[in-house]
N, C-alpha and C positions, 0 to 999 in steps of 0.2 A: 414895561409901561402897565400900570395899576388903572383898574374902572370899578367903581363901586357900584352895586345894585341895589335894590331895594322898591318897596310898594306899596299901597293898600290897594285891595278890590273890594268893589261892592256893587252889585245894580240896586239902585234905590228907587222902589214902587212907592210913589208920593201916595198914590190912593190904599195904601196900607195903612192900617193905625200902630202897628206894631213898632216899637223904635230898635234900633238896631245899637245895641251897647258894645262897651269894651270887651265884659264878657263874653258876649258872642265872637268877636273875634278870637280872643284867646282860646275857645273849645274849638272853633273851626279853622283854624291855622294848626295846631298840633305844634307849634315852637314854644312852649314855655309860658311861663304867667307874663313875661317881659317880652312877649315874641322875639326870642333871640334870633343873631344874626348867623354867620362864621358858618361853621361845621355844621350845624345844627341844617342848616339851609342846603348846604351840600350833602350830608345824609338823605333829608327827607326829599329833595329832588334831584338827586343825578340818575341821568339815565330813565327820567321819566318824559311822560308827552306833556310837560307843563311850560309856560314862560320860562323857568327859572332854569328847568330841563335845559332849554336849548342856550339860553346864558352860559352855563356851565362847558356847555360840547363846544360852543361860539370861542368861547375863549381860549379852550385846551387848541382849537383848529387855529386860532391867529396869533397864540403867541402871548398871551399877557394874562396879568395876574387878575382872578376874579375877586371882588371882598364886598359877598352879598353882607348887607346889614340888618334888613329887615324886610321879612315875606307876610304881610298879613291878608285873612282873607274870612268874610263872614257870609253865611248865606245870605242872600237878596229877601231883602224884607223894607219896613219903613226906614224914616229918616235916620241918617247914623247923627247919635247925638254927641252936642259938642266937646264933652269931654272925654269922648272916645276918639274924635278924630283931632282935637288938638293934644292929646297924649301921645297919639301912636305918633305926629308930624313930629312932636318934640323929642322922643325917642330917636327917629330918624335923623333930625336937624343936627342934635348933639352927636350921635355916631358921627354922623358927616363930619362935623369940625374935629373929630377925635382922630380921623383917618388922615386929613391932609398931611403930605401932598397927595394926588391923585391927580390922572388924566382927562377923566370923564365919566358922565353918570348914566349909567341903564336904568330906567325904571318901570316896574311894571305895576301898571295901574288899571284901569277897566274902562274907565271915560262915562259913566253913566253914575256915580256915585253922587248923592247930594246929603249936605250935613246941615243940622238945624243954622245955622249960621255963614253956611255956603251952597248956594246954589248950585254952581261951578266948582265943586271940591277938586275935583283935579288939578286945575288950574289954578288952585290954591296951593294945592301940596308941589307942585311945579313953581311956583312964584317962590316958596320959602325956600327950595333947591338952588332957584338961583339967585336969592339974595345971599346965600354962602357961596357958592363957587363962582360968581361973577357973570360978565355977560359973553364972553368969550370963551368959556368951557363948555364944550358939547354935551349936550343934554337928549340923549335918544329915547324916546317914549313908545311901547308897545301899549295895545287900546284891545281891547274886544272888538267884535263886528258891532255890538249893540252900543258903541260909545256914542254918545249927546256931545260932539265937540266943538266948543266954543273958539272964535276968532281967537279970542286970549289964550288960550292953548296952543293954540297952534302957533303964536307967534313968540310965547316962550319957549319951544320945543325946538331945537334944530332939525329933529326929524320925529314924525309920528310913524309908525308902522302897524297896521291893523289885522287882525286876523285875516284870511282869506276864506274862511270854513265856514259855515252854520249847518250843521254840529261843527265843535269849535276842535278838529282832530289835527290841525295844523300850527297850534300854540309852540311846539317846541322848534317846529322850521322857524316862527317868528321870531323867537327869542334868539337863535342861530343866527337869523339873517341880521337883528339887532345890534347882534354883539362882533359879529365882522363888519358890519356898517360902521360901527364906532372907533375901530380898530384903523380902519383904512383913514377915517377924520383927524384922529390923532397923529397918523405918519403922517399927514399932509397930501394923502392921496386922490382926494376929493376935497369939493366943495359942496357943499350939498344946498341947493335953493329950493323952498317947498311953495307949494302955490296949493291956497284953502277955498274950497267952494263949499256954503250952506246952501243947499236946496229946499223950497219950500214945498217938502214934502214928507209926510210921515206915514209907515208903511208897518203892516203885524207880522210877527213870529212867522206863522203858517208858511209864507209866502218867499221869507226873506232863506227860507233853505236853499243853500248853494247847492244840494242833491237833484235838485230839480229845474226846472225853466219856469221863470225868465233868468234865477240869477246865475246856473252854470253857465250859460252860454255868455250873461256878462261878465263872470270872474275869470275865462276862456281868454274873453278880449281884455282883460286887466294883464292879464299873465302876457300877452301877448305885447300890449303897451310896454311892459317893464323890460323887454329883449332890446328894444329901440336903443338907438345909439343913443348917451346923453341922460338916459332915464334910469334912477337910479332904484325908485320905490314906487308903488301907485295904492293905495288904499280907499274902498268904499266902505263908509260906515254908517249901517242901516239904521241906524239910533234905537233908543229903546222906547217906547212910545208910552210906558206907562208911569210918566215923569211930566207932572204938570211945571215946567219949566219952560223959558224963552229958547234955548238952543236944543230941545228936544227936536227929532228931525235926522234925516238923511244929510252926510256929507260927503266931500271926497277929499284927497289930499295928491298931490304928483309931486316928488323932489326928482331934481335933475344935476347933473353935475356941472355947477357952475353956470347956467343958463337959465336966466330969469323968465327971458321972452319963450321958450321952448316948454318952461316949466307953466306959463302959463296958459299957452295954446293946448297943452294935455291937457292941463284940468279943466280947459270949456269943453274940449272933445270927450272925458270922460263925465262930466256932470250931464252933457247932453243926453250919452248914452242911457246912464240911468233916468235922467228926466222921461227919455221916451218911453220907460218901461211900466210908468207911473200907475194905468190902466190895469196893467198884468198881474200887479203886486197886490190886488186886494184877494181876500181869502173866501173861500167856500166851504161853509159847515153843516157838518151832520148831527142828527140828532142821537142819543144812544136807543131808542126805539127803532130806528131805522137801522142801525149797526147792526143790534140783535139779529132785525129782519134778514138782513144779507148774511150775517154766519148763517143762518138757520138754512135760507136758500141758496148757500153756496159752500154745502161740505167741503168737498174737492177743493175748495182755494185754500184750505190749509188755516194759520191764524190769523185773524180780525185783530188789529190793533185800534182801538178809539183813544185816539191822543187828547185827555183830559188838561190841554193847556189853559186853562180858565183857573185852574187849580193848581200849576204851575210853580212850584217853590223856587224852582230856577229863575223866576222873576219876582218874585216877594209873596205869591199866592200860600194861604195855611195847612195846604199842602194835607188837610182834612175834610175836603169837600165828600158830600155824601149824595149827591145828583143820581150820577149815576149807579149805584153802589143799590139805591132804593130802590130804580129802574129794573135792576137784575134779579134783584129778590122778589120784586111785585110779578115777573114775567115766570118766574119758577126757571129761570134760562141755568141751562146745565153746561158748563166747562168753560166756566167764567173765573176771570181774577182781577183785582184789580190791586195794584202796585204803584206807591207805596202811601199809606194813610198815615200819616205821623197822630200819632195816639200813644204817649207816654203812661196814660194815668191805666188803658187798656192794657197795655206792651206788660205793663209791671203785674195787674192784674194777671193773666194770662201765665207770666212769670211762677206767680206763686202756687198758683192751681198746678202745673204741670201737662205734659203733654197726656192727652186721651180723657182729661175733664173737659166737663161742659159747663160754662159759666154764665150768666146774665152779664151781658155787655151793654152800655153805653158808648157807642162806636163813632169816634168823628163829630162834626160839625161844631165843635167847643169853640171855634177861635172868633167866630163873628156869625151872622145870619145871614151870609150873602151866598154862601158855599153848601146850603142842604143844613137839614137838621138831623141830628145824633140817628142812629140804628138802632134803637132800642129792642131787642131779643136776646134769645141763647145762641151761646157760640162754643162749638166744637174746639179743642186746642191741638190743633193735630202735627205744631211743629214749633219749635222753638231755638234759638241761638243767640251768639253775644253781638251780631250783627257786624264784626268786624271782618272788613275784605279788601279784594286789593283790585283796580281798576282792571279788566283783561280787555274791553275793545276798546277802539281807535282814539276814543277820547280820555283824555286824562290817565294813559295807558302808564302802568306801574305805580301809579298815586296810593298810597292806602289812606280807608277811609272808614268810617264806623256811620252805622244807623244805632248803634247804643243797644240795647237791649228787644230783640227781636220775637214777634211772634206769628205765626201762619193757621189763622182761624178760619174756620168753616159758617159762614153764617148765611143763615137761609138757601143753602145749597153754593154759594160762593163762596170761592178764597179769597183770603184779605192777608194782605202782608203789611202787619201792623209794627211802626217802629218808635222808637225813642227820641231818634234826633231825625230834624226834619230836612230829607233831601230828595232832589230831585232823579228819580228811576231814570238814568239814561243808560246804564250798564247791566248786561243781562245778570252778571254777578249776583247783584244785590239781590235778585231773586232766587238763584241757586242756593246762595247759603242759608237761604229759608225753605229749602227744600220743595221749589217750585220750579220745572221746567216748562218755561214758556213753550216750547215747540208740543209739548205736550198738551196744550189748553187750546179751547177754540176761538175766545174772546178775552181781549186783554186788554184792561182801562189802565193806562198808566198816567201820572201826575206830571206830566213833560209837554211841552210843545213840539220839539224838535229835534232837540239834542239824542231824542231816543233812536232817530232814525241810523244814526253811525252805527250800533252794535244792535238792536232788534231790525232794523228794517231788513236785511236779508236774510231772518226768519219770519218774516211777513207775507201773507198771502195777500193783503189789502191793509191801507191804512185811511182811516178818517181824521177827520180833523172836530174836534168835538163842539157841539153847538151847547153850552152850557155856561151858567152863569158865574161870575167870579170876578175879582182884579185883575185877572191876566184873561178877561176873553180877549180873543180877538176879533173885537168889533169896536173903532170908536166911538161910535154913537152911545155908547153904554157909561162914557166917561164924560165929568162936567169939568172941561178945563178951562182955568181960568188965568193960568200964567203962559202957556204956551204963545210963540208969537203967531202971528196972523196978518195976512192970509196965509194959510199953509191948505196945500193938497193929499186927501180928497174932502176935507173938512169945508173949505171954501171954493167956488169955482174959479179954476186958473186956467185960462185956455193957453196960456205959454207964458214961458219964463225967459227971460233975456240972461239971467245970473248976475 
């Protein structure tokens, strides 16, 4: 049995003005200029906490040959350029044709990618694959928990398996599940019947976290459903709210073994569970001033984390926002750290000056005028590094990544980790390589919404969701939606939903 795999992952924030280019995918994928497949994929992902890591282990467990063709990823940002999308899809389709014959396709997609010419980019990708392999060949797709799933995508794929966790610590498990499931389909052991429901519901990142209720309890019920006779898999996709397209929002899927009536009943049941939680999914935000007050008033609580989700690069924000940094400096706060601010210009300036130097900086606030003005003052260069690291926490465990040349500066008494690559700070190793031990600090400002909780959460005494401006702000009132389907809760008053 031969199964081919591949995919393109991007979470597109349509409110971002920064286009996503082919060069972004090449840089962030670390798989060569043509995004090579084959042995490159095995070397990069074998044994790691990634979807392709799960495909590899699942293939070994099920005893089939895995043929990875392409695995491309770019940091979340604005619309994917037409040339970038068409080039990557062209590479994949060409390789797909060259590898025939094979028995099935595993696709590692995100679910919230928007290209200049495709609002529903994942459906366009799967449709092109379906054109090559035909209607009968099984296609199993893995998607992020933040997927904005369309009815067309659900129709094109035989099975869709979404992440069960946010932070996404189960990627390897979901990839492994997909690999074993497609092997059973090819062998004729099961006949998947998939039922899809799109809810009139849009939710925001902080309360989508599955480490706390209401999502923790909901996912426990989903796992119980998956143990019921006849149910193969169930998915809750909370959606990515910062995409102004018709399919943005929450959806669910249930796949059964040949039982359409059971699939419909279980899909209705799961959709009802999620709809009943709609009021509990609204976030509560805290200002940086209140976070500083708490840290000063509760010194015995240990590390306080201020999750600056509005400037989260993991959702397309620039990662150079300065609102919290300005406030810390103005207050003369001691023991504060901001990480990671993306500013290659300042990082290069620090590397030229060297450790121990004092340099005049214009730090952050360079991408737009939405996330704060640059910090203009002298900075002491405390530490320098090349920015290379391996994820040591539960999310993406074992995968190598790179912040680029990185500097740790002291600016107005506040430590700031400054990178040359835009990355969400969700693993403590990203600070440790820069000489910052999080547990030895009082207040940590992280450019992350939820993912940090997997690794930093156990280190913290208190966590606050930030009340700051930005294009990833967890506040629907801050965005002018034009393309989003309506009515949708909570933007519209929906007393009930009948499915």
